[in-house]
C-alpha positions as a Markdown table, in Angstrom:
| # | Residue | x | y | z |
|---|---|---|---|---|
| 1 | Met | 56.3 | 69.5 | 18.7 |
| 2 | Ala | 54.8 | 72.8 | 18.7 |
| 3 | Lys | 57.0 | 74.3 | 20.9 |
| 4 | Arg | 60.2 | 72.9 | 18.7 |
| 5 | Thr | 58.8 | 73.5 | 15.2 |
| 6 | Gly | 56.3 | 76.2 | 15.4 |
| 7 | His | 53.4 | 74.4 | 14.3 |
| 8 | Trp | 51.3 | 71.0 | 15.1 |
| 9 | Pro | 51.6 | 67.5 | 13.7 |
| 10 | Ser | 47.9 | 67.5 | 13.2 |
| 11 | Ala | 44.4 | 69.7 | 13.2 |
| 12 | Val | 44.3 | 72.0 | 16.5 |
| 13 | Leu | 41.7 | 74.4 | 17.1 |
| 14 | Pro | 42.7 | 77.8 | 19.0 |
| 15 | Pro | 41.1 | 78.4 | 22.0 |
| 16 | Asp | 38.2 | 80.5 | 21.7 |
| 17 | Leu | 38.4 | 84.1 | 22.8 |
| 18 | Gln | 35.5 | 86.7 | 24.0 |
| 19 | Leu | 37.0 | 89.7 | 21.9 |
| 20 | Arg | 36.2 | 93.5 | 21.2 |
| 21 | Cys | 36.0 | 94.2 | 17.6 |
| 22 | Asp | 35.1 | 98.0 | 16.2 |
| 23 | Gly | 33.7 | 98.2 | 20.0 |
| 24 | Arg | 31.4 | 95.6 | 19.8 |
| 25 | Ala | 31.5 | 91.9 | 21.8 |
| 26 | Thr | 31.9 | 88.8 | 19.9 |
| 27 | Glu | 34.3 | 85.6 | 19.8 |
| 28 | Leu | 37.0 | 84.3 | 18.0 |
| 29 | Arg | 34.8 | 81.5 | 16.0 |
| 30 | Ala | 33.2 | 84.4 | 14.6 |
| 31 | Leu | 36.0 | 85.6 | 12.9 |
| 32 | Arg | 36.0 | 82.2 | 10.9 |
| 33 | Gly | 36.5 | 83.0 | 7.1 |
| 34 | Gln | 39.5 | 85.4 | 7.7 |
| 35 | Val | 42.9 | 84.2 | 8.3 |
| 36 | Val | 43.5 | 85.5 | 11.9 |
| 37 | Val | 47.0 | 86.6 | 13.3 |
| 38 | Leu | 47.1 | 86.7 | 17.2 |
| 39 | Thr | 49.7 | 89.0 | 18.9 |
| 40 | Ile | 50.2 | 88.2 | 22.4 |
| 41 | Gly | 51.6 | 90.6 | 24.8 |
| 42 | Arg | 54.3 | 92.9 | 23.4 |
| 43 | Ser | 54.4 | 91.2 | 20.2 |
| 44 | Glu | 55.6 | 93.8 | 17.3 |
| 45 | Leu | 54.0 | 92.4 | 13.9 |
| 46 | Ser | 57.8 | 93.0 | 12.6 |
| 47 | Glu | 57.3 | 89.0 | 10.8 |
| 48 | Ala | 55.0 | 91.1 | 8.3 |
| 49 | Gly | 57.3 | 90.2 | 5.4 |
| 50 | Ala | 56.2 | 86.3 | 6.2 |
| 51 | Val | 52.6 | 87.1 | 5.2 |
| 52 | Pro | 52.3 | 87.7 | 1.3 |
| 53 | Ala | 51.4 | 91.0 | 0.1 |
| 54 | Gly | 47.3 | 91.7 | -0.5 |
| 55 | Ile | 46.2 | 89.2 | 1.9 |
| 56 | Pro | 43.5 | 90.4 | 3.9 |
| 57 | Leu | 43.9 | 89.5 | 7.1 |
| 58 | Arg | 42.4 | 90.2 | 10.9 |
| 59 | Tyr | 44.9 | 91.2 | 13.5 |
| 60 | Val | 43.8 | 90.1 | 17.1 |
| 61 | His | 45.9 | 91.1 | 20.1 |
| 62 | Leu | 45.7 | 89.7 | 23.7 |
| 63 | Asn | 47.0 | 91.9 | 26.3 |
| 64 | Arg | 47.5 | 91.0 | 30.2 |
| 65 | Asp | 46.4 | 94.4 | 31.2 |
| 66 | Ser | 43.8 | 96.2 | 28.9 |
| 67 | Glu | 45.4 | 99.6 | 29.7 |
| 68 | Ala | 49.0 | 98.5 | 29.4 |
| 69 | Ala | 48.9 | 97.9 | 25.6 |
| 70 | Ala | 46.2 | 100.6 | 24.1 |
| 71 | Gly | 46.9 | 101.9 | 21.0 |
| 72 | Arg | 50.5 | 100.2 | 20.5 |
| 73 | Phe | 50.2 | 97.5 | 18.5 |
| 74 | Arg | 48.0 | 96.6 | 15.2 |
| 75 | Ser | 44.7 | 95.2 | 15.9 |
| 76 | Asp | 41.0 | 94.7 | 14.5 |
| 77 | Cys | 40.2 | 93.2 | 17.8 |
| 78 | Thr | 41.3 | 93.0 | 21.2 |
| 79 | Thr | 40.9 | 90.6 | 24.2 |
| 80 | Asp | 42.7 | 91.1 | 27.9 |
| 81 | Asp | 41.2 | 87.7 | 29.3 |
| 82 | Pro | 44.2 | 86.2 | 31.5 |
| 83 | Asp | 42.8 | 82.7 | 31.2 |
| 84 | Ala | 43.5 | 83.2 | 26.9 |
| 85 | Trp | 47.1 | 84.0 | 28.1 |
| 86 | Thr | 47.2 | 80.8 | 30.1 |
| 87 | Ala | 45.4 | 78.5 | 27.4 |
| 88 | Tyr | 47.4 | 79.9 | 24.5 |
| 89 | Ala | 50.4 | 79.0 | 26.7 |
| 90 | Ile | 49.3 | 75.0 | 26.8 |
| 91 | Val | 48.8 | 75.0 | 23.1 |
| 92 | Ala | 52.4 | 76.4 | 22.3 |
| 93 | Gly | 53.7 | 73.7 | 24.7 |
| 94 | Ile | 55.5 | 76.8 | 27.1 |
| 95 | Glu | 54.8 | 78.3 | 30.2 |
| 96 | Pro | 52.5 | 81.2 | 30.6 |
| 97 | Glu | 55.6 | 83.5 | 31.5 |
| 98 | Gln | 57.0 | 82.3 | 27.8 |
| 99 | Leu | 54.3 | 83.7 | 26.1 |
| 100 | Asp | 54.9 | 87.6 | 25.8 |
| 101 | Gly | 55.8 | 88.4 | 22.4 |
| 102 | Ala | 54.4 | 85.2 | 20.4 |
| 103 | Ile | 52.3 | 85.3 | 17.2 |
| 104 | Phe | 49.9 | 82.9 | 16.1 |
| 105 | Val | 48.2 | 82.0 | 12.8 |
| 106 | Ile | 44.6 | 80.8 | 12.4 |
| 107 | Asp | 43.6 | 79.7 | 9.0 |
| 108 | Ala | 40.2 | 80.9 | 7.2 |
| 109 | Asn | 38.4 | 77.4 | 8.7 |
| 110 | Gly | 39.6 | 78.0 | 12.3 |
| 111 | Trp | 42.5 | 76.2 | 12.7 |
| 112 | Leu | 46.2 | 76.7 | 14.4 |
| 113 | Arg | 48.7 | 76.5 | 12.0 |
| 114 | Ala | 51.7 | 78.5 | 13.1 |
| 115 | Trp | 53.1 | 80.1 | 16.0 |
| 116 | Arg | 56.1 | 81.7 | 16.8 |
| 117 | Ser | 57.8 | 83.1 | 20.1 |
| 118 | Gly | 58.7 | 86.3 | 20.9 |
| 119 | Asp | 62.0 | 85.0 | 22.8 |
| 120 | Ala | 64.8 | 86.1 | 20.3 |
| 121 | Ala | 66.5 | 82.5 | 21.2 |
| 122 | Ser | 63.6 | 80.7 | 20.3 |
| 123 | Glu | 64.1 | 77.3 | 18.3 |
| 124 | Thr | 61.3 | 78.6 | 16.0 |
| 125 | Arg | 63.1 | 79.4 | 12.7 |
| 126 | Pro | 61.4 | 82.5 | 10.8 |
| 127 | Asp | 61.8 | 81.2 | 7.5 |
| 128 | Leu | 59.5 | 78.0 | 8.8 |
| 129 | Phe | 57.1 | 80.5 | 10.4 |
| 130 | Ala | 56.8 | 82.0 | 7.1 |
| 131 | Gln | 56.2 | 78.7 | 5.4 |
| 132 | Gln | 53.5 | 77.6 | 7.9 |
| 133 | Val | 51.6 | 81.4 | 7.0 |
| 134 | Lys | 51.4 | 80.7 | 3.7 |
| 135 | Leu | 50.2 | 77.4 | 3.5 |
| 136 | Ala | 47.5 | 78.6 | 6.3 |
| 137 | Ile | 46.5 | 81.2 | 3.7 |
| 138 | Glu | 46.9 | 79.0 | 0.5 |
| 139 | Gln | 45.8 | 75.5 | 2.0 |
| 140 | Pro | 44.0 | 75.9 | 5.1 |
| 141 | Phe | 42.6 | 72.4 | 6.5 |
| 142 | Ala | 39.1 | 71.1 | 5.7 |
| 143 | Ala | 36.4 | 72.7 | 8.2 |
| 144 | Asp | 34.0 | 69.5 | 8.4 |
| 145 | Asp | 32.3 | 70.8 | 11.1 |
| 146 | Ile | 34.9 | 71.9 | 13.7 |
| 147 | Gly | 33.1 | 73.4 | 16.5 |
| 148 | Ser | 35.6 | 75.1 | 19.3 |
| 149 | His | 36.2 | 74.7 | 22.8 |
| 150 | Arg | 36.5 | 76.8 | 25.5 |
| 151 | His | 39.3 | 77.6 | 28.0 |
């Protein structure tokens, strides 16, 4: 379902990540309370129009190689954990080689809400992605002690 539509039929937690934010080590779960846009690999935030103006977002970038994307992408936090690349491919229902360029949206309560492939031929329509981003911002899933899982 996630591969075909760009969202999940039920609540799904994102794989937790070890991050570097403002030079400090932290984890993705520490960003709860904020809407997170996770860009992967060569992803450019050209879909910024999908996010309503004035919404505070936290940008996280996942690289395969810490040197390859240094300074090229808008991000508040970065990670280059190779296991994270595989974990997010699994969550999206695709092969790891297809993940490059993908964008994920995590709502303020820590739930995955939408993703968009970096492949121009993707079945995921930009208007559906924009709709899911808007829902993630306006209607986050209930928190209910969601915990987290590790990859």
